[in-house]
C-alpha positions, 0 to 999 in steps of 0.5 A: 561178509566182512567177518568171514573175510577176517576169519580167512585172513586170520586163518592164513595168519596162523598157517603162515605164522607156523610156516615161518616159525623158525623166526623169533616171535617178536621179529615176526610181529615187528616186521609184519607191522613194519610192512603194514605201516609202509603200506598204510602210510600213503593211505592214512597219513593225511587223515591221521594228521587232520585228526591229530586232535582226536588222537590226543583227546582220546589218547588213553583208549587209543593206546589201549586199543593199539597195545591190545589189538595191534601190538601184542595180540599176535605177538602172544600167538607167535610166542605161544606157537614157539612152545605149544601146538597149533591145535592147543592155540586153536582150542584156546582161541575159541575162548575169545568170543566167550570172554568178549561176550562177558566183558561186553555184558559188564562194560557195554551193558550188551544183553544177549537174548537166550537164543544168542547165548545158545548160539555162543555155546554151540559155536564154542562147542563146535570149534573145540569139536573140530580141533579135537576131532569129536573126542572131547576126552582128548581135552584132558590129555593135551599136554598143556605148557607155557605156550598155553599160558601165553595164549591167555594174554592173546585171549584177554588182549583181543577181548579188550580190543573188541570192547574198546573198538566198539566204544572209540574206534568211530572217533578216528579215521579208518586208515589214519587210525590204523597207521598211527596204531601200527606206527606206535606198535613198531616203536614199542616192539623195536627195543624188544626185537633188539633184545631178542636178537641180542639173546638169540642172534640176528635171524636170516630174513632174506629167504623168499619164504620169509619175505613172502610170509612177512608180506602176507602177514603185514598186508592181510592180517595186520591191515585189511583184516583189522580194517574189516574187523573194526567196521564189522564191530560197528555194524554188529557189536563186540559180542556178535563179531567175536563169535565169528572167530569160532570159524577160525579152527574150521577155516584153518583146518580147511587151509591145512587140508588144501595147502598142507595135505592134511586130512579132514574127518567126518567129525570135523565136518560135523563140528564145522556145521555146529559152529556155523549153526551157532554163529547163525543163531547169535547173529539173528536176534538184535542185541538189547542194551540196557543203556546207551554206549556213551552212558558209561565210559570205559577209559 
């Protein structure tokens, strides 16, 4: 249930990000994280201060989690949407679970059973089926561009983030950890935003759609969804949790149908059923591990 909510919030992230796409990508990323930091401050300051020794003791893995999952993952997505279509982004996001599974097998020694590999494959095929409306030949005809190359950064970032969350996130307080992550991200992005404004000019941020959009991005995808995702990775594992991200094109298109008036075809419904079946298979069997998680340090 946590991962279903995460997918819903991230689908809203794509729809909202597209709706306010007139804003530059780093500006969107900066202000969504600034909103998240302000919301988190009263909730997480005390626990962050009390756990400051843990942040310093595990500063390297914590910084890696911060930069990959909080600072740059969505920044890559917003940057990609400046050049490519939402469909291309959706296709490429379906690669995230596959990359996560492979990294988990290599670094965490997670070993999926045969039926789980089938589930990963089914959810991957189903997600692409939804985006391409059942016509796989369209994949070769998509006009790939620099935005699609930028999405590679998002794919690698989230896969690495998922791995490190499984290894290290339990060492930090939930609210306090996210507070420090968003604080570091705001500091890192600030000079980049200044350069962006110097090149493109200062954007107008006062319009109601921009304000509401940034508030949504800062509260739901940046705060609540990350909190839920981190907990879900603890309860499942990096591989199983990531497979749920293949729901993203399904939920995004459903949102586009409800709020943007776009149509949904029979082929897309079939693809959605395939995704659901794949996720079900992947999460049914218990993941086997060759060795305890603590036996091999990533950081």
